[in-house]
C-alpha positions in Angstrom: 56.7 -18.9 -12.9 55.2 -21.0 -10.1 52.5 -20.4 -7.5 53.9 -19.0 -4.2 52.8 -16.9 -1.3 53.0 -13.1 -1.8 51.5 -10.0 -0.4 48.3 -8.5 -1.9 47.1 -4.9 -1.3 43.5 -3.8 -1.3 43.8 -0.3 -2.8 40.3 0.7 -1.7 41.2 0.1 2.0 44.7 1.5 1.9 44.9 4.9 3.5 48.6 5.6 2.7 49.9 5.5 6.3 53.1 3.9 5.1 53.6 1.7 8.2 53.9 -1.4 6.0 56.8 0.1 4.1 58.7 0.4 7.3 57.8 -3.1 8.5 59.1 -4.8 5.3 62.8 -5.5 5.8 63.1 -6.3 2.1 61.8 -3.0 0.9 59.1 -4.7 -1.2 56.4 -2.2 -0.3 56.4 1.5 -1.4 53.8 4.3 -1.8 52.8 5.2 -5.3 51.8 8.6 -6.8 48.3 8.1 -5.3 49.7 7.5 -1.9 48.7 3.8 -2.0 50.9 0.9 -1.0 52.2 -1.2 -3.9 54.8 -3.8 -4.5 58.0 -2.2 -5.8 58.8 -5.6 -7.4 57.3 -9.0 -6.7 60.8 -10.5 -6.4 61.4 -8.4 -3.3 58.5 -9.9 -1.4 59.4 -13.0 0.6 55.7 -13.7 1.5 56.4 -13.9 5.2 53.9 -11.2 6.1 55.9 -9.0 8.5 53.7 -6.1 7.2 50.3 -7.7 8.0 49.9 -6.7 11.6 50.9 -3.1 11.3 48.2 -2.2 8.8 45.5 -0.2 10.7 42.8 -0.8 8.0 43.4 -4.5 7.2 44.4 -3.7 3.6 47.1 -6.4 3.3 46.9 -10.1 3.1 48.9 -13.1 1.9 47.7 -14.9 -1.2 49.0 -17.7 -3.3 49.4 -16.9 -6.9 51.6 -17.2 -10.0 54.6 -15.0 -9.4 58.4 -14.8 -9.9 60.3 -16.4 -7.0 61.5 -14.2 -4.2 65.1 -13.1 -4.9 67.0 -12.4 -1.7 70.0 -11.1 -3.6 67.9 -8.6 -5.6 66.1 -7.5 -2.4 69.5 -7.1 -0.6 70.8 -4.8 -3.4 67.6 -2.9 -3.4 67.7 -2.2 0.4 71.4 -1.5 0.3 70.9 1.2 -2.2 67.8 2.7 -0.6 68.3 2.2 3.1 72.0 1.4 3.6 74.2 -1.4 4.8 72.7 -1.9 8.3 69.2 -2.2 7.0 70.3 -4.6 4.2 71.7 -7.0 6.9 68.1 -7.8 7.8 66.9 -8.9 4.4 65.5 -12.5 4.6 67.6 -15.2 3.0 70.9 -13.4 2.4 74.1 -15.3 3.1 76.0 -14.9 6.4 78.8 -12.8 5.0 76.4 -10.1 4.1 74.7 -10.3 7.5 78.0 -9.5 9.0 79.2 -11.0 12.3 77.3 -14.3 12.8 75.6 -15.1 16.1 76.0 -11.7 17.7 73.4 -9.2 18.8 71.9 -7.5 15.8 70.8 -3.9 16.1 67.5 -3.0 14.4 68.1 -1.3 11.1 66.9 2.3 10.5 63.4 2.1 9.2 62.9 -1.5 10.3 60.2 -1.7 13.0 56.7 -3.0 13.3 55.1 0.4 13.0 52.8 0.5 16.0 54.6 1.9 19.2 53.1 -1.0 21.2 55.0 -3.4 18.9 58.4 -1.8 19.3 61.0 -4.3 20.6 61.9 -3.8 24.3 64.2 -5.7 26.6 62.7 -5.6 30.1 65.3 -5.4 32.9 64.3 -6.9 36.2 66.2 -7.2 39.5 65.6 -9.0 42.8 65.2 -5.8 44.8 62.4 -4.5 42.7 60.6 -7.8 42.9 60.7 -7.9 46.7 60.0 -4.3 47.3 58.0 -2.7 44.5 56.1 0.4 45.7 53.7 0.3 42.7 52.9 -3.3 43.4 52.3 -2.5 47.1 49.9 0.3 46.2 48.0 -2.0 43.9 47.7 -4.6 46.6 46.5 -2.1 49.1 43.8 -0.9 46.8 42.8 -4.5 45.9 42.3 -5.4 49.5 43.9 -7.7 52.1 44.6 -11.3 51.2 45.4 -10.8 47.5 48.8 -12.4 46.7 51.3 -10.5 44.5 53.4 -12.6 42.2 56.4 -11.3 40.2 56.3 -11.2 36.5 59.1 -13.1 34.7 58.4 -11.4 31.3 61.7 -10.1 30.0 60.9 -8.7 26.5 58.2 -7.2 24.4 56.4 -8.0 22.0 55.6 -11.6 22.5 53.0 -12.5 19.9 54.6 -14.5 17.0 53.0 -12.2 14.4 54.8 -9.2 16.0 58.2 -10.4 17.1 61.2 -9.7 14.9 63.6 -12.6 14.1 66.4 -10.1 14.5 65.4 -8.7 17.9 68.7 -8.8 19.9 67.1 -10.3 23.0 66.7 -13.6 21.3 70.4 -14.2 20.9 72.1 -16.3 23.6 68.8 -17.2 25.2 66.5 -20.0 26.4 63.3 -19.8 24.3 59.8 -20.7 25.4 57.1 -20.9 22.7 53.7 -21.2 24.4 50.1 -21.6 23.3 48.1 -18.6 24.3 45.9 -20.5 26.8 48.8 -22.0 28.8 49.5 -18.9 30.9 45.8 -18.8 32.0 45.6 -22.5 32.8 48.8 -22.9 34.7 48.9 -20.7 37.8 52.7 -21.0 38.1 53.4 -20.2 34.5 55.8 -17.4 35.3 57.8 -19.2 38.0 57.7 -22.7 36.5 58.0 -22.1 32.8 58.9 -18.5 31.9 61.6 -17.7 34.4 64.9 -16.7 32.6 63.4 -17.5 29.2 62.4 -15.4 26.2 58.8 -15.8 25.2 56.8 -16.3 22.0 53.0 -16.9 22.2 50.7 -18.2 19.4 47.5 -20.0 18.9 47.6 -22.8 16.2 43.8 -22.8 15.9 42.8 -19.1 15.8 45.9 -17.4 14.4 46.7 -17.2 10.7 49.7 -19.5 10.9 50.9 -18.7 7.4 54.7 -18.4 7.5 54.9 -19.3 11.2 57.3 -22.1 10.4 59.5 -19.8 8.3 59.5 -17.1 11.0 60.5 -19.4 13.8 63.1 -20.9 11.6 64.6 -17.4 11.0 64.7 -16.9 14.8 66.6 -20.2 15.2 69.0 -19.5 12.4 69.8 -15.9 13.3 70.4 -16.5 17.1 72.1 -18.8 19.5 69.3 -20.6 21.3 70.5 -22.6 24.3 67.2 -24.5 24.9 63.8 -24.6 23.2 60.6 -25.4 25.2 57.1 -25.7 23.7 54.1 -25.4 26.1 50.7 -26.5 24.9 47.3 -27.5 26.3 46.1 -31.0 26.3 43.4 -30.2 23.7 44.0 -31.8 20.2 44.2 -28.5 18.3 47.1 -27.3 20.5 49.4 -30.0 19.1 49.6 -28.0 15.9 51.9 -25.6 17.6 54.4 -28.3 18.5 54.2 -29.5 14.9 55.0 -26.0 13.6 58.0 -25.7 15.9 59.3 -29.2 14.8 59.1 -28.1 11.2 60.8 -24.8 12.0 63.7 -26.6 13.7 64.1 -28.9 10.7 64.0 -25.9 8.3 66.6 -23.9 10.3 69.2 -26.7 9.9 70.1 -26.4 13.6 70.1 -29.4 15.9 67.9 -28.2 18.7 66.1 -30.6 21.1 62.5 -29.5 21.9 61.2 -29.9 25.4 57.4 -30.4 25.3 55.2 -29.3 28.2 51.6 -30.4 28.2 49.1 -28.6 30.5 45.8 -30.1 31.4 42.5 -28.2 31.6 42.7 -28.4 35.4 45.9 -26.4 35.3 48.2 -29.2 36.1 51.3 -30.1 34.1 50.7 -33.5 32.6 54.1 -34.1 31.1 
């Protein structure tokens, strides 16, 4: 056995809600006879932490300890027998034959979601008519007062935070992808029109986020979907460069040849490069 990242459960905090058992695509988490979350088997846990953000009591964390290696084949067979074939397709690390048709939209498997309703995957449909003549927007503008400009949102999916997105969300397939540092949308006034338009979005903060497994998660997105272009938007501050480094490593890990376009935004809200 060697040291590796794996989930750890604080039994004192766990309230038995079961959200983590749904969020784990590998079926590694189950509720025991005391209605507490436990690892069914350590070899089922890939250490990527898809369960972390659904826990309402912060009872889960990723630790590094001596453990048997993650076994994707064992996890696949486990999910296949307990949740069925569709769910088993989403097990991390299985070969392409078991995933089924490669590079096509992948439906979410039964029982596979991020738990919180606010984290459910949504593809947001927009059209030109609603942008030009939106009664709700007009009402908001009228209440806000004359002179307030109304800009159209270019956001086309939900969720967007890297901790919450699923690598198997169908909207990532056949898309242009923008990975942006959290602050960029606040600094750049034209973020939606200049950067986000016609792109899928992921946001993250390399300084304040727990970036454990960010490389692996982005790599999964790149491996499981056809990505036409990849843009990384960061601020000019030194810590923000960490996000670009994470994406670079993810591209390498994915095995796909994808050119990364880097956009750097200054503190004055201007695009530097």
